C-alpha positions as CSV (number, residue, x, y, z in Angstrom):
1,M,-5.9,26.9,6.9
2,K,-5.4,27.8,3.2
3,R,-4.9,25.1,0.7
4,L,-1.2,24.5,-0.4
5,L,-0.7,24.0,-4.1
6,R,2.7,22.7,-5.2
7,C,4.0,22.7,-8.8
8,E,7.1,23.4,-10.9
9,E,8.0,26.4,-13.1
10,W,6.3,26.0,-16.5
11,S,3.7,23.6,-15.1
12,K,0.2,24.0,-16.4
13,L,-2.3,24.7,-13.6
14,R,-5.7,23.7,-15.1
15,V,-8.9,25.4,-13.9
16,G,-11.9,23.3,-13.0
17,P,-13.5,21.1,-10.3
18,G,-11.0,18.4,-9.3
19,L,-8.1,20.1,-11.2
20,E,-5.1,22.0,-9.9
21,L,-7.1,25.3,-9.6
22,E,-10.6,24.6,-8.5
23,S,-12.1,27.8,-9.7
24,L,-11.5,30.9,-11.7
25,E,-11.5,32.8,-8.5
26,E,-8.3,31.0,-7.4
27,L,-6.6,31.9,-10.6
28,T,-7.5,35.6,-10.2
29,S,-6.4,35.5,-6.6
30,I,-2.9,34.3,-7.7
31,V,-2.5,37.1,-10.2
32,A,-3.7,39.7,-7.7
33,G,-1.6,38.3,-4.9
34,W,1.5,38.3,-7.2
35,K,1.0,42.0,-8.0
36,Y,0.4,42.9,-4.4
37,S,3.4,40.9,-3.0
38,T,6.0,41.7,-5.6
39,G,4.9,44.8,-7.4
40,E,5.9,43.0,-10.7
41,D,3.8,42.8,-13.8
42,P,2.1,39.4,-13.7
43,D,2.2,39.0,-17.5
44,A,6.0,38.6,-17.3
45,Y,5.7,35.7,-14.8
46,F,2.6,33.9,-15.8
47,D,1.1,32.6,-19.0
48,I,-2.6,33.0,-18.8
49,L,-4.2,30.5,-21.1
50,P,-7.8,29.5,-21.8
51,G,-8.6,27.5,-18.7
52,A,-5.1,27.3,-17.3
53,L,-2.3,29.3,-15.6
54,V,1.5,28.7,-16.1
55,P,4.0,30.2,-13.6
56,K,7.3,30.9,-15.2
57,F,10.7,32.6,-14.5
58,W,10.3,32.4,-10.6
59,T,10.3,30.0,-7.7
60,G,9.1,30.5,-4.2
61,T,5.9,30.7,-2.2
62,L,3.1,33.1,-3.0
63,E,0.2,33.5,-0.4
64,T,-3.1,34.7,-1.8
65,E,-6.5,35.2,-0.4
66,L,-7.6,31.7,-1.3
67,L,-4.5,29.5,-1.3
68,V,-0.7,29.2,-1.0
69,L,1.2,28.5,-4.2
70,E,4.6,26.9,-4.0
71,V,6.6,26.9,-7.2
72,A,9.8,24.7,-7.4
73,P,12.6,25.2,-10.0
74,I,12.2,23.5,-13.3
75,G,13.0,19.8,-13.1
76,A,13.3,19.6,-9.3
77,K,10.4,17.3,-8.7
78,Q,11.8,14.5,-10.9
79,L,15.3,14.5,-9.2
80,E,16.7,12.2,-6.6
81,P,17.6,13.8,-3.2
82,E,21.3,14.1,-4.1
83,L,20.6,15.8,-7.4
84,R,18.0,18.1,-5.8
85,S,20.7,19.1,-3.3
86,N,23.1,19.8,-6.2
87,L,20.4,21.9,-7.9
88,D,19.9,23.8,-4.6
89,G,23.6,24.4,-4.3
90,S,23.9,25.7,-7.9
91,L,21.0,28.1,-7.6
92,S,22.2,29.3,-4.2
93,A,25.7,29.9,-5.6
94,M,24.2,31.8,-8.5
95,L,22.1,33.8,-6.1
96,A,25.2,34.6,-4.0
97,T,27.0,35.6,-7.2
98,A,24.2,37.9,-8.0
99,L,24.4,39.3,-4.5
100,S,20.8,38.3,-3.8
101,A,19.6,41.2,-5.9
102,Q,16.9,39.2,-7.6
103,S,15.0,37.8,-4.7
104,M,12.6,38.8,-2.0
105,T,11.6,37.3,1.3
106,A,8.5,35.1,1.2
107,G,6.9,32.5,3.4
108,L,7.6,28.9,4.3
109,A,8.7,26.4,1.7
110,S,10.6,23.1,1.3
111,I,14.3,23.8,1.0
112,S,17.5,21.7,1.2
113,A,18.6,20.8,4.7
114,D,22.4,20.5,3.8
115,G,23.1,24.2,4.5
116,S,24.5,24.9,1.0
117,R,22.6,28.1,0.8
118,H,24.6,29.4,3.8
119,D,27.9,28.1,2.3
120,A,27.3,30.0,-1.0
121,L,26.3,33.2,0.7
122,M,29.2,33.2,3.2
123,E,31.8,32.2,0.6
124,M,30.7,35.3,-1.5
125,F,30.7,37.4,1.7
126,C,34.2,36.3,2.6
127,D,35.5,36.9,-0.9
128,E,34.2,40.4,-1.0
129,L,35.4,41.2,2.5
130,Q,38.9,40.1,1.7
131,L,38.9,42.0,-1.6
132,A,37.6,45.2,0.2
133,R,40.3,45.0,2.9
134,R,43.0,44.6,0.3
135,R,41.8,47.8,-1.3
136,Q,41.1,49.8,1.9
137,V,41.1,48.8,5.6
138,I,38.5,50.7,7.5
139,R,40.2,52.6,10.3
140,R,39.5,55.7,12.3
141,Y,41.3,57.9,14.8
142,A,40.2,57.3,18.4
143,S,41.4,58.6,21.8
144,T,43.0,55.9,24.0
145,S,44.2,56.0,27.5
146,D,46.1,53.4,29.5
147,S,48.8,52.9,32.2
148,L,52.2,52.3,30.5
149,P,55.7,51.6,31.7
150,S,56.9,54.5,29.5
151,P,55.0,57.7,28.6
152,R,53.1,57.9,25.3
153,G,51.2,60.9,23.9
154,R,50.5,63.2,26.8
155,I,50.5,62.5,30.6
156,S,47.0,62.7,32.1
157,F,46.5,64.7,35.2
158,P,45.3,64.2,37.9
159,G,45.4,60.5,36.8
160,Q,49.2,60.5,36.9
161,C,49.2,61.6,40.5
162,Y,47.1,58.6,41.6
163,E,49.0,56.3,39.3
164,S,52.4,57.3,40.8
165,I,51.1,56.4,44.2
166,R,49.4,53.1,43.2
167,R,52.0,51.9,40.8
168,P,55.3,53.9,40.9
169,G,57.1,53.9,37.6
170,R,53.9,53.7,35.5
171,F,52.6,56.6,33.4
172,A,48.9,57.5,32.9
173,S,49.1,58.3,29.2
174,A,46.5,59.4,26.7
175,W,47.0,59.4,22.9
176,V,45.2,59.4,19.6
177,A,45.8,56.4,17.2
178,L,44.2,54.6,14.3
179,T,42.0,51.7,15.2
180,E,40.0,49.0,13.3
181,D,37.5,48.7,16.1
182,V,34.8,50.7,14.3
183,P,31.0,49.9,13.8
184,E,31.4,48.6,10.2
185,N,34.1,46.1,11.2
186,R,32.1,45.1,14.3
187,I,29.1,44.3,12.1
188,F,31.2,42.2,9.7
189,K,32.6,40.3,12.6
190,E,29.1,39.6,14.0
191,V,28.1,38.2,10.6
192,L,31.1,35.9,10.5
193,L,30.6,34.7,14.1
194,R,26.9,34.1,13.7
195,Y,27.1,32.0,10.5
196,R,30.3,30.1,11.2
197,P,28.5,27.2,13.0
198,R,26.0,26.9,10.1
199,C,28.5,26.4,7.4
200,S,30.6,23.4,6.2
201,A,34.2,22.8,7.3
202,R,35.5,24.2,4.0
203,I,33.7,27.5,4.5
204,R,34.5,27.7,8.2
205,G,38.2,27.8,7.2
206,R,37.5,30.8,5.0
207,I,35.5,32.5,7.9
208,D,38.3,31.8,10.4
209,L,40.8,33.5,8.0
210,C,38.6,36.6,7.9
211,L,38.1,36.5,11.7
212,S,41.9,36.5,12.1
213,E,42.1,39.7,10.1
214,L,39.5,41.3,12.5
215,D,41.2,40.1,15.6
216,S,41.6,43.7,17.0
217,V,37.9,44.3,16.5
218,D,35.6,43.7,19.5
219,A,32.6,41.5,18.9
220,S,29.4,43.5,18.9
221,G,26.9,42.7,21.6
222,D,24.0,43.8,19.4
223,H,24.4,44.8,15.7
224,R,21.2,46.9,15.9
225,L,23.1,49.4,18.0
226,E,25.9,49.7,15.5
227,W,24.0,50.7,12.3
228,A,23.4,54.3,13.5
229,K,27.2,54.8,13.9
230,V,28.1,53.6,10.4
231,R,29.7,56.3,8.3
232,A,28.5,55.2,4.8
233,D,29.4,58.5,3.2
234,R,33.1,57.8,3.8
235,L,33.1,54.3,2.4
236,P,33.9,53.0,-1.1
237,P,31.1,51.2,-3.0
238,I,32.4,47.7,-2.2
239,Y,31.8,48.3,1.5
240,H,28.2,49.5,0.7
241,S,27.6,46.1,-0.9
242,L,29.1,44.3,2.2
243,L,26.8,46.3,4.5
244,R,23.7,45.4,2.5
245,Q,24.7,41.7,2.6
246,S,25.4,42.0,6.3
247,K,22.0,43.4,7.0
248,A,20.2,40.7,5.0
249,L,22.2,38.0,6.8
250,L,21.8,39.4,10.3
251,D,18.1,39.9,9.7
252,E,17.9,36.2,8.6
253,E,16.8,37.0,5.1
254,G,19.3,34.7,3.4
255,A,18.4,32.9,0.2
256,G,16.2,29.8,0.2
257,V,15.8,27.5,-2.8
258,F,12.9,25.1,-3.1
259,A,14.5,21.8,-4.0
260,G,14.6,19.9,-0.7
261,D,12.4,18.6,2.0
262,K,13.0,20.9,5.0
263,L,10.4,23.5,5.9
264,A,12.0,26.8,6.4
265,T,11.7,30.5,5.6
266,A,12.3,30.9,1.8
267,E,12.3,33.6,-0.8
268,I,10.8,34.3,-4.1
269,V,13.6,34.0,-6.6
270,F,13.4,35.5,-10.1
271,T,15.1,32.6,-11.8
272,S,15.3,34.0,-15.3
273,R,17.0,37.3,-14.1
274,L,19.2,35.3,-11.8
275,F,20.4,33.0,-14.6
276,E,21.0,36.0,-16.9
277,Q,23.0,37.9,-14.2
278,F,25.0,34.8,-13.3
279,V,26.0,34.2,-16.9
280,A,26.8,37.9,-17.4
281,K,29.1,37.9,-14.4
282,E,30.9,34.7,-15.4
283,L,31.5,36.0,-18.9
284,S,32.8,39.3,-17.5
285,W,35.4,37.3,-15.6
286,I,36.3,34.9,-18.4
287,S,36.4,37.2,-21.4
288,P,39.5,39.2,-20.6
289,A,41.6,36.0,-20.9
290,A,40.3,35.6,-24.4
291,G,41.1,39.3,-25.3
292,L,37.4,40.2,-25.2
293,V,35.4,42.8,-23.4
294,S,32.0,41.8,-22.1
295,K,29.0,44.1,-22.3
296,A,25.8,43.1,-20.5
297,Q,22.4,44.5,-21.5
298,D,24.1,47.1,-23.8
299,R,21.5,49.6,-25.0
300,G,21.2,52.0,-27.9
301,T,20.9,49.8,-30.9
302,F,17.5,49.6,-32.8
303,T,16.0,47.4,-35.4
304,C,14.2,50.2,-37.2
305,S,14.0,54.0,-37.3
306,R,11.1,56.4,-37.8
307,G,11.0,59.3,-40.3
308,D,12.5,61.6,-37.8
309,G,15.6,59.4,-37.5
310,K,14.8,58.1,-34.0
311,G,15.1,54.4,-33.4
312,V,12.3,52.0,-32.5
313,F,12.3,48.3,-31.5
314,E,15.5,48.4,-29.4
315,L,17.8,45.3,-29.4
316,I,19.3,44.5,-26.0
317,P,21.4,41.3,-26.1
318,D,22.0,39.7,-22.7
319,V,25.8,39.7,-23.3
320,R,27.9,41.0,-26.2
321,L,31.6,40.1,-26.4
322,I,33.7,42.7,-28.3
323,D,37.3,42.2,-29.5
324,D,40.1,44.8,-29.4
325,R,39.0,46.2,-32.8
326,G,35.6,47.0,-31.5
327,K,34.0,44.1,-33.5
328,T,31.3,42.0,-31.9
329,A,32.8,38.5,-31.7
330,L,30.0,36.7,-29.9
331,I,26.5,37.3,-28.8
332,V,25.0,35.4,-25.9
333,D,21.3,35.2,-25.0
334,T,20.0,33.3,-21.9
335,K,16.7,31.4,-21.8
336,W,15.3,30.0,-18.5
337,K,13.4,27.2,-20.3
338,S,13.6,23.4,-20.6
339,L,14.5,21.9,-24.0
340,D,13.0,18.7,-25.4
341,M,15.9,16.5,-26.4
342,R,13.6,14.1,-28.3
343,K,13.0,16.6,-31.0
344,R,15.3,17.3,-33.9
345,H,15.2,21.1,-33.2
346,L,15.6,20.4,-29.4
347,G,12.3,22.1,-28.7
348,I,13.9,25.5,-29.3
349,S,11.2,28.0,-30.2
350,R,11.2,29.9,-33.5
351,E,11.0,33.1,-31.6
352,D,14.3,32.4,-29.8
353,I,16.1,31.5,-33.1
354,Y,14.7,34.6,-34.9
355,Q,15.8,36.8,-32.0
356,V,19.4,35.7,-31.9
357,L,19.7,35.7,-35.7
358,T,18.4,39.3,-35.7
359,Y,21.1,40.1,-33.1
360,G,23.7,38.5,-35.3
361,S,22.6,40.4,-38.4
362,R,22.3,43.8,-36.7
363,F,25.7,43.6,-34.9
364,N,27.4,41.9,-37.8
365,C,28.3,38.8,-35.7
366,A,28.4,35.3,-37.2
367,D,28.4,33.5,-33.9
368,V,25.4,33.7,-31.6
369,V,24.7,31.6,-28.5
370,L,21.5,30.4,-26.8
371,L,22.2,29.3,-23.2
372,Y,19.7,27.1,-21.4
373,P,19.7,25.5,-17.9
374,D,20.3,21.8,-17.8
375,V,18.5,20.0,-14.9
376,T,18.0,16.6,-16.7
377,N,19.1,13.3,-15.3
378,E,20.9,12.5,-18.5
379,T,23.2,15.6,-18.9
380,G,22.5,17.7,-15.9
381,K,26.0,17.0,-14.5
382,T,27.9,17.6,-17.7
383,G,26.0,19.9,-19.9
384,Y,25.0,19.6,-23.6
385,Y,26.2,21.4,-26.7
386,Q,24.9,21.5,-30.3
387,K,25.6,23.8,-33.2
388,F,23.2,24.7,-36.0
389,E,24.1,26.5,-39.2
390,S,21.9,29.1,-40.8
391,I,22.2,31.3,-43.9
392,L,20.5,34.7,-43.7
393,G,21.0,37.4,-46.3
394,A,23.7,35.5,-48.1
395,R,25.7,35.3,-44.8
396,K,26.4,32.1,-42.8
397,Y,25.6,32.1,-39.1
398,S,26.5,29.6,-36.4
399,V,23.9,29.2,-33.7
400,H,25.6,27.6,-30.6
401,V,23.1,25.9,-28.2
402,L,24.6,25.2,-24.8
403,K,22.8,23.7,-21.8
404,I,24.5,24.9,-18.6
405,P,24.8,21.9,-16.1
406,L,23.1,22.8,-12.7
407,L,23.3,19.3,-11.2
408,A,27.1,19.0,-10.9
409,P,28.5,19.2,-7.3
410,T,29.8,22.7,-8.1
411,L,29.4,25.4,-10.8
412,M,33.0,24.8,-11.9
413,V,31.7,22.5,-14.7
414,A,29.5,25.3,-16.0
415,R,32.3,27.8,-15.8
416,D,34.6,25.5,-17.7
417,L,32.0,25.0,-20.5
418,L,31.6,28.8,-20.8
419,R,35.3,29.3,-20.9
420,K,35.7,26.7,-23.7
421,L,32.9,28.2,-25.6
422,I,34.4,31.7,-25.4
423,T,38.0,30.7,-26.2
424,E,37.2,28.1,-28.8
425,K,33.9,29.4,-30.2
426,G,32.5,25.9,-30.0
427,L,32.6,22.6,-28.3
428,P,32.6,19.0,-29.5
429,V,29.1,18.5,-30.9
430,T,26.9,16.2,-28.9
431,N,24.9,14.3,-31.4
432,S,23.1,12.2,-28.8
433,I,22.5,12.4,-25.1
434,A,24.8,9.5,-24.5
435,Q,27.7,11.5,-25.9
436,A,27.3,14.4,-23.6
437,S,30.1,13.3,-21.3
438,A,32.5,14.1,-24.2
439,L,32.0,17.8,-23.4
440,I,34.4,17.6,-20.5
441,T,37.9,16.2,-21.3
C-alpha cells in the first residue's frame, strides 16, 4: 500500500530522510503525477524550492507512483470540527455557484459527514431548474390514446368496435397533445428523487417544490436509457447546464471538500480559480443595485506597446466595475493566500500591491481591492477590512484589503461584506483583530 502524506495548501514539504518527502524521487513523482492526472502545468500549482515542495491553489488527493498526497484547504487542520464543517459548507457552496466547473474527480479523502456538499449542489440545481422552467417549460407533442366518456381527437377503429361491446357509451379516442413527460424532465426528476434523502430538511422542501412542478412526469427507471433521447439541439443554454449537472450528480461525481473526517470519494478542487469565479459571480449580482456593470477577466488592455503598435504585457483584472459613464469605479483582484495579521503590512506581498496599483494607474481608478479568504479562528466568521493609502504619479490611491469570511454558517456574511464594499467603497477600518466584529452592524 502506498504511503499517505497529508498536508495543507501552502505547506512546505521538505525533502530528506525522516522529513515529509523522503527522497527526491517522491518529489518528482508528485510533479509527474499531477501533470498526468490533471493535464495542468505543475508550475502554477506547486512552488519547487531547494529541498522542498509547496502545493498551492488546489485541494484534493493526488495518487502518484510512490505515494498518495492529500492536500486540505488552507487553515483546515487548525480548526475545530464545527468550524471545519462551516469551511466545508462555504467551499461547497462556492463550488456549486461555480457549477463545479473548476474541479475534477479524484480518489478517497476525508470530507465532512454533514452532507453540506449535497445541500449546496442541490440548492443550486433547484434554483436553476425553477429559473429554466420560468423561461421555458420543456414540452413536446405526443400521440395519446384512451377510453373516454366523450370523443376526443379521432375515433380509433377497430378499437371502438370492441370498446362499444365491452363498455357501451365509451369512446376509443386517439389525439395529439403537448406533454412534459419527456427524457429531459425524467432525468431532472430522477436527480431530485435520488438526492432528496441525502439533503437537510430545508433543501428537501426546495426539492419537493420542484417535484410538484414535475408531477405529470413519470420517474425514469434508468437514467442511462434516457440520454440517447435528449434533444439538446432544441434546448436553450440554461438547460444544457442543467443536463451537465444532472450527469455529474447521477454519476456520483458531486463535489467533495477535505475539511472533515469521513472517508469518501472526493475531488481535486482548484481553489484559486474557484474563489475568483465565486467573487466574480457575486459581484455580477450585486453591482447592478449600485448602478455598476461588472466585467470579469476583461481582456484587451496592455501595459506597454512595441514599435509596431501592438500591445505587450496584458493586464487582466479579476473584476472591473464600470459606472454608467464608462469609467472604472472599482477594480477587484482575488488572492487565495493567507495573511499574517501580526505584521504591519498584514503579510501582503509587494507583488500583489504593485499589481493592483498598476491596474489602478492603467484604468484610471483610484479604488482598488485585494480580496483574501479568511479561515482564521479570530475573524473567520466576520471577515476583516483594512485600507491603505498610496500616492503614485501625484495621484492618491486607496487599496482596500478585505478578508472574506469562510467560517460563518453561510456565505451571506461574505455577500453582505461585498455589497457594503461596492455600495460604500469602504468599511469601518479594523485596526485590530478584536475589532473585527464591528464589520457587521
